[in-house]
N, C-alpha and C positions, 0 to 999 in steps of 0.2 A: 480580586480573587484571592483565595487562600494561598499563602506562601507554601511552596512545596518543601517538605521537611527532609532533613538528612536522616537516612536510616541509622539507627543506633548500633553501636558496637554490641555484640552478643554479651548478655549478662551472665547467664549460667550461674553455677555456684561461685559467689564472689568473695574474694579476699579483700583486705583493706587496701593493698597496693593496686589490685585490679579496679577497685572502686575509684581510686584517684586517677587511674589511667583513663577510665571511661569518662570521668568528669572533664578531664583536659580535652578529650576528643569532642565534647559537646559544647564547649564554651563559645564557639563561634556560630553555633546553630541555634535553633529555637527548641523549646521543650513544650510538648503537648501534654496537658493534664486534664483529665476528665473526671467529673464528679457524678457518682452513681446513686447517691442517697442524700436526702435532705433532712431526714429524721428517722428515728426508730419506728419502723412500720412502712417506710417507703417501698415502692415496688422493687423486687429483686431483678426485674427485667432491665433496669438501667445498667447494671454491671455487665450483663450479657450483651446488651446493645453496644456499649462503649468498647468492650474488649474485642468483640467479633466484627464490629462494623465501622469503628472510628479508625481511619488509617493512621499508622505510625504513632499510636498512643504510647507515651513513655511512662506515665503514671496514672494509676487509678486511685482516686481518693473517695472516701465515703464518710459522710457526717451523720452520726446517729444521736448526738447528745443535745439536750436542751435543759433548761431549768426544771421542767416537768420530769424529764427522763431521769435525771440524777436521783430524784426522790424515789421514783419507781424502782430503779436498779438497786438502790440501797435496801429497799424492802425485799427484793428478789435475793440479794446476797445474804441478808439476814436469815431468810427462810431456808436457803440452801445450806448455810452453815449449821443450822439446827438439825439438819439431816446428815451432817458430816460430808456434804458435797461442796463443789465449787460453783459459784454463781456470781451474779452482779455484772456480767458482761453480755454483749449482744451475741447470743449463740446462733441466731439466724444468719449472721454474717459468716460464721464458720461453716455452717451446714448448707445454706442456700446460695451463698456467693462464692466463698473461697474454694470449697471442695469441688463443686462441679466445674469451676473455671480454672482450676489449678494447672491443668495441662496447657491451656491456652496462655495463661500468664507466663509460664516457663518458656513456651515455644516462642512467644512474641517479645520476651524480655521486658515485660511490663512490671514495674515496681508498684507496690500497694502501700498507701498510708491511710490509716483510719483511726478514729477515736472509739471504735467498737469495744475497746477494753473497758470503758465505763468505770465501774467501781473496782474492777479486778483485772488490770491489764496482763499480769503474769499468768493468770489462769487462761485467758484468751490466747496468749502466746503459746502456752503448753498444748492447747487443743489444736492450734494450727500446725504446730510441729508434728503432732501425732498424725494428723491428716496427711501431711506431706510424706511422712515415713511410710504410712500405709499404702500410699500411691507410688512409692519408689522414687520420690523426688527429694533432692537435697537442697533445702532452702534455708537461708539465714533469716530468722525472724527476730526482731527486736521489740522490746517493750519499754515504755517510758513510765516511770512512777515518780512519786513525790508530791503530786497534786493533792492527794487524799490526806487531809490534816485532821480528820475526825478524832483520832486518839490524842492529839495534842491541842485541841481547841481550847480547853479550859486553861491549860498551861500557857498558851499564847496570850489569853486574856489576862491572866494574873501577872504576866511579865510585861503588860502594856505594849504588846507588839501588834495589837489590832487597833484599827482606827475606823471611823465612820465612813461609809460610802455615800456619796451624793450624786444624784441623777435627777435632771429636770428641775434643779433648784431645791430639792428636798433631801434631807438626810435620813438614813435608816439607822435604827438602834442596833447595836451589836448584841447578838443573841447566841449563846453557846450551849443552850439546853437548860432544863429545870426538871425537878422531880415529876411534874405533870406533863411536861412537853419535851419528849425525848428527841435529842438531836440525831438525825438519820444520816446526814451527809454534810461535809464541810470541805469543799474542794476549791483550790486555787486555780484560776485560769492561767496556765503557764503558756509560754510562747513557742516559737519555731526553732530556736537554737538546738534543742535536744534532738529534734527530728533530723536536722541537718547533720548533727554529729553521728547519729545512728546510721544514716545513709553513707557517710564518709567511712564508717567502720565496716561497711560491706553489707548492711542489711538490705534485703530485697522486699521484706514486709516490715512495716513499722506500726506497732499497736500502741496507742496512747490512751490515757484517761481523759481528764478534763483539760484539754488544751483549748485555747480560743479557736473557733471554727476555721478561720482563715489561715491559721498556722499549718493546716494540712497541705495547703498549696505553697505557702511561703517557705516552709522547711525544705522541700525539694528544690526550689529556686535558689535558696541560699547555698545549698550544696552544689548544684549544677554550675552556677555562675560565680561561685565563690564571693558572694556579696558579704561584706563585712557587717558586724553588728552596728556600725556607725554610718553605714550608707543609707541614710534615712529616706531619701527620695526613692531609692530602689526598693527598700523594704516596704515603703508605702504602696508602691505600684504592685508588688507581689501580694501584699495583703488585700488590696482592692480586687485583684484578680480572684483571690480566694473568696472574698466576700460575695462577689457576683455569682460564682458557681456553687457556693456551699449549700444553697437551697435547691439544688437540682433543677427541675423543670421550671422553677420560677424565673429563670433567665431565658427560657425558650418558649414562652407563651402560656405557662401555667400561672394561675392567680393573676391574670392580666386583665386590665380594664376593658380593652377591646377584644373580649373573649371570642366573638364570632370570627375574627381574623384567625384565631388560633384553632378553633374547632374545625373550620373549613379550610385549613392550610394545605390540604393535599397530603399524599403519602399516608393516609389514614387518620390525619388530624390527631385528636385526643387518644384514639385507640392505639396510636403508634408514636407517642410523644418522644421527641428527641431529647436526650440528656446532654447537658452542655460540656464543652471543653474550651480551654484557653490555650492559645499558642503564645508563649512568653519568650521574650528576647532579652539578651544580656543588658540592654540599655533600659530595661524596665517597661518598654512598650509591650502591649499585648492585644490580641484579637480574640473575640468571643464567637463561637460557632457551635455547630452540632453535627452529628453524623449525617451523611447524605441519605436521601430516601427515607427520612423520618418526618413525623408530623411536628406541629408547632412552628415557631418562627423566632428568629433572632433579629431584633430591630432596636433602634434607638429607644423606643418605648419600653420594650421588655427588659432591656439591660438597665435603662434609667430607673424604672420602677424598683428593680432589685437593688440598685446602688443605694436607694433611700431606705430600704427595708431595715427596720429595727436598728437605726443609728440614733445617736444623740446629737450633740452639737457638731455639725459638719466641718467646722473649723478646728475641732479638737476631738476627733473620733479616736478614743484611747484604746490601744491594744498593748499587749505585753512587750512587744518588740519596737513599737513605733507609734507616734501620734499622727494620724492622717488629717490632712486638710483637703476636703473634697470640694471646696467652693469653686475652684477654677477647672474642675474636671470637664472635659469635653468628650462627647460620645458621637461618633460619626459612622454612617453606614458605608461600608467598603464594598459591599456586593450583597447578593441574595444570601441572607442568613449569616452574614459576616459583619461584625461591628468592631470598630477600633475604639479603645478607651485610652485617654491621655490626660496629662495635666495635674495629676495628683501630686501633692507635696508631702514631705514627712519631717517630723521633728523628733527629738529624743523623748522616749517614754518616761513616765514617772518611776520612782523607785519601789512602788508597791504593786502587788498583784491584787486583782479583785477576787474575793472569795464568794462563792455561791453556796449557801447553806439551806438545808431543809430540816424541818422538825415536825413531829406529830402534834397537831393541835385539835384533839378531839376527833369526832367522826361526822360524816355527812351522808346524806342519802337523797336521791331524786326519784320522784314518781311521775310517770307520764300516762296521761289518759287522752283518748280522742273524744271530743265532744261534737256530735253532729246534729244537724237540724237548724231550723229557724232560731235566731237569737243565740247562736252558739257561743258568741263572745261573752254575753251577759251571763249565760248559764255557767260557763267555765269559771267566771269570776266569783260567782256565788258558791260554787262547789269548793273552790280553794279556801274561801273564808270559813266554810263549815268544817272542812277537814282539819284545818289548823286549829280552830276553836275546840273541836272534839279531842284532838291530840293533846292540846295544852291542858284540857280538863283531866285527861288520863294521867299526865305528868304530875299534876297537882295532887291527885289522889294517891300517887305512889311516893309523894314527898320529894319529887325531883324538881329542880329549877326549870324555868321555861327555856325555850330554845335560845341559843346564842345568836342565831341568825336564821332568817327565812327569806325565800325569794319565790315569787310567783310570776310565771311568764305565760302568755297566751300566744303561742307560736302559730303563725298563719294569719294573724290579725295585724301585722306590722307593729306588734307590741314593742319591739326593740327600737322602733323609730320614735317612740314617745309622742310629743306633740305634733310631729311631722307625719304621723300615720295618715294614710289616705283611705283606710278601710273603716267604714262605718258599720257595715253589715257583712257578716260572713256566715256560711252554713257549715263550717268545719274549722275547728282549731285543735291544736295539741296543747293540753293543759300540762304544764310542768311545774311541780312544786318541789322545792329543795329546802332542806333544813340542816342545821348544824347544832350539835350538842356534844358535851363531854362524855355522855353515857350511851353505850350501845343499846341499853334497854329503852331509852327514850326514843331512839330511832326505830326500834322494833314496834313500840306502841304507835308511833306515827304511821308506819307501814301497814299496821293492822286496820287502819281506818281508810285506806285507799280503795281497796276492792269493794267494800260495802256501799260505796257511792252509787254503783250500778243499780242497786235495788232500792236505795233509800233516798236518792236525790233526783236529779233531772233526767229526762228521757234522752236517749241517744248517746249514752256513755259506753265506750268500748275500749279495749286494750288493757284491761286489768287482769286478763286471764293468764298472764305469764308468771303469776306468783307475786308474792310480796317483794317490794324493792329491797335490794341488799345494801346494807351500810358498808362504808369503806373508811379507813383512816383518812382524815383530812390532813394533808401535808401543806405546811406553810413555808414560804420562801423568804429568806432574808439575805442581805449582802453586806460585806464589810471589806476592809483593806488589810493586807499584811505586807510587811517589808519583804522584799525579794530575798534578802540575805537570810531570812528565817525559813526559807523553803528550798532546801537542797533538792536538786532533780537528779534522779538515778536512771541510767541508760543501760539496759540489759540486752546485749547483742549476742544472739546465738548462745553458745556455751562459754563465751568470754567472761572474764571477771567484770562485774558491774562498774560503770564509770559514774562518778559523782560530780555533778556540775554545780558550783556555787556562783551566785550572781556577781558579775562584775559590771559596773556601770560603764556603758559605752561613752567614748569621748564625744563632746558636743559643745560648740562655742557659739551656737546661734541664739542663745537666750530663751526665755520662757514666754515672751510676749507673742501674741497672735498677730501676724501681719494683717494689714487691711484687706478687705475683700476686693476681688477684681471687679471692674465695671462690666456690666452685661453687654454682650454684642447684640445690638438691637437695630431694626430697620429705621431709617431716618424719620419715618412718619409715625413711629410707635409713640403712644402717649398714655399717661395714666388717666387723662380726662378726654377720651375720644369724643368726637362730635356725634350727635344723634341724627335721626330719631333712633329710639331704642326698642328692643324687644326683650322679653324675659326668657332665658334659657337655663337649664340646669348646668351646674359647674362642669359636669362630664362632657359637655359640648366643647369646652375650651381646654380641659385638663385631663390627664391621667392621674391615678392615685393608687397607693397601696399602703396597708396598715399592718402593724405587728405589735409585739409587746416586749417589755423588759420589766419583770416583776409586776408592780401595780401601775406601771406607766405604759400608755399606748403611744405609738408614734404613727403619724400619718404623713407620708411623703406625697407631695403634689407636684406634677410636672406640667408645664404649659405645653400644649400641642404645637404652638408656634411662638417664636420670639415676639411677634406682634402683640400677643395676648399678655405678655409678662407685666408690663407697667400697670395695666388695669387690675390684674389679679393681685399684684403686690399692694395696690391701694385698697381693694375691697375685702380681700381675704386676710384680715388681720388676726392676731391672736385672740383679740376680744370677740371678733365675729365668729371664729370657730368655737370659742368657749360658750358663747350664747347659743349657737345652733345645736351644740351637743351637750347642753347643760343637764339633760336628763340622764347622762351616763358619766359625766365628769364631776367629781367632787373637789378636785384640786384646781390647779392652774393650767394654762396653755402658754407655751413659749414657742415663738416662731423663729426659725432660722432660714436664711436665704442662701441659695446656691446659684450665683449669677451665671456660671459657666454652662449650666444645663437648664437655665430658666425655670428653676424649681424651688420648692420650699419644704421644710420639714417642721412639723408641729409635734411637740412633746406635750402629752396630756397626762398630768399627774393624778394619782388616786382616781383612776378611771376604769378599773377592771374589777371592782369589788374585792380587792385583795390580791389579785394576780392569778396566773394560770393554774397554780396548785390549789389554792384555797378558796377561790371565788365560787359562789353558788350560781353564777350566771351561766347561761348556755354559751354565750360568746365570751368566754373567760379570757381570751387572748386578743380581743379587739380586731379579729380578722375581718369583720364586716364594717368597721368604722369608716374606712375609706369610701366604701360604697354608699354609706349613709351620707357622708359629707358631699359626695358627688351629686347628690340630689338637691343640694342647696341652690335656690334660684339666684341668678346673676343678671343684671341689666347689661345688655350687649348691643352695640351699634347694629342696626339692621344691615348696614353695608358688609358686616362680617358673615352674614348668613351663607354666602357663597363659599366661605372657607370652612364651614362646619358640615359634618356628616349629616345627610338627610335623615338619619336615624333619630337625630335630636331636634330636627326642625319640622318633622312631618305633621305635628299637631298644631303648628302655628296657624 
């Protein structure tokens, strides 16, 4: 059962001394932190649910930023500045979350920490302060700046303060812009220390730019429990708590392999999805749950999938404040919709911040048509060839070079499954043609050849009546490293003078070597060569999985449903096996990592997203469906295991 929490001391308008007093009162209790947003565009209902229905909520955090988002906000800020206005932050947070919930936040003494500041935290701070004044509330709002290094990118490069970023065994080239490729954003992922400082100085709302997502949770915990910058096991626990809830409902049954359990979970299922909160304790232990009478579910599976989401090496998950070792993490069910997470370890972080950068790399456009009738797949393929040939002809006549890239997808025919598609005939497909070029004129010429297909090509073409497809700037993402000493962080609390924080390396005498992985806890009869006879089942019968992206690298986390299955899966689901099965989408390598504590694996797939979330021409530019694709892989399973497998996956035997 959930631990009953101690009611907090009333916050009200807080002074620095009052903030310290509140902190001391809470040190022996737990802190409840709920996350209401996983990305810019998530439902505003999450904040209302947590504030109004989660008992004893202490902090509301909201994550809005991703690699894709920073590029978009950079364009928004630029357009606003051209009009003499402020932009580049998540205005929806101000108007759709903060303003309508302001009274409840004050009445219930709930502090707010969010990265809604995006590319302009100070402007977001000013808008929140104006909303509070208009509603007769006196709130201390803080903004954290310093992550935006756009104006100094070239200077940092010339001073040799930038170094290459490596992920999945591949290095990225350092790019700070060129005459034809304008740099739009250049932001360092800063950590949680500045958030903790802002709270200590009395802030009731903390607005950040590009902090690492989990810092939104770690910052409050460092403040409340007075965790030092060198308490690495505690910082690792707080960071893992943040990582698990930072994607909102992905911890409570959203994006979950066993989706039927989620949609039919009661209390409205998906129509009333519960947003997650964590109950965190001074010793670093924490529970994951959701508000009562909400849909979804919190289980070992939902939390385990989210732990593996978008990580790299689980023995060295690098964050600005700490390096996490997730290999010995254990996840246990404590009660209905209550899960305990334990066993994470921490080490000192490196002296560099990761920088996420975006730049304009020409333009792209996508056209979509529905093709109906017999032989729809073949018709769509021929239409795509003809449209691209006609467009290339027009480019040549205008003296323009050919397209930099093209991509054709026949959605509805299992096109993304490549050689594993089971669709030979279909009477309906969505034809999607995407092209990339340096010239807007080239994309206009391409778009002019889409609608005429309805009268000049195959029968059954529809969907072109919405007008010509619109081109958009194609934003490319790159990453590099910068020494933390070159990135002073500035903390603006209310009307106080800004505080500047310069990096000081925390003390650590544990060395840089990674300790050996723990041995898995397995049943005595578990074997990597179980005895037959055997039957063939899809991987989903034995495992859960979730996939995500980091640049042009996809990660696929795979969890065994039972420890009994772990030795067999470890033997057959090798990096080579995954590379071969997904060779139609992976141009790079696959690296496998093992997490014995949760009987799980993480696969990093390099050069697998067509350039990554910003620049890819693919429909699945973030690899969201890769886990589902891998779960279709056939596995030879002992017939004796059928009683352990859901009938959903054995019904066709």
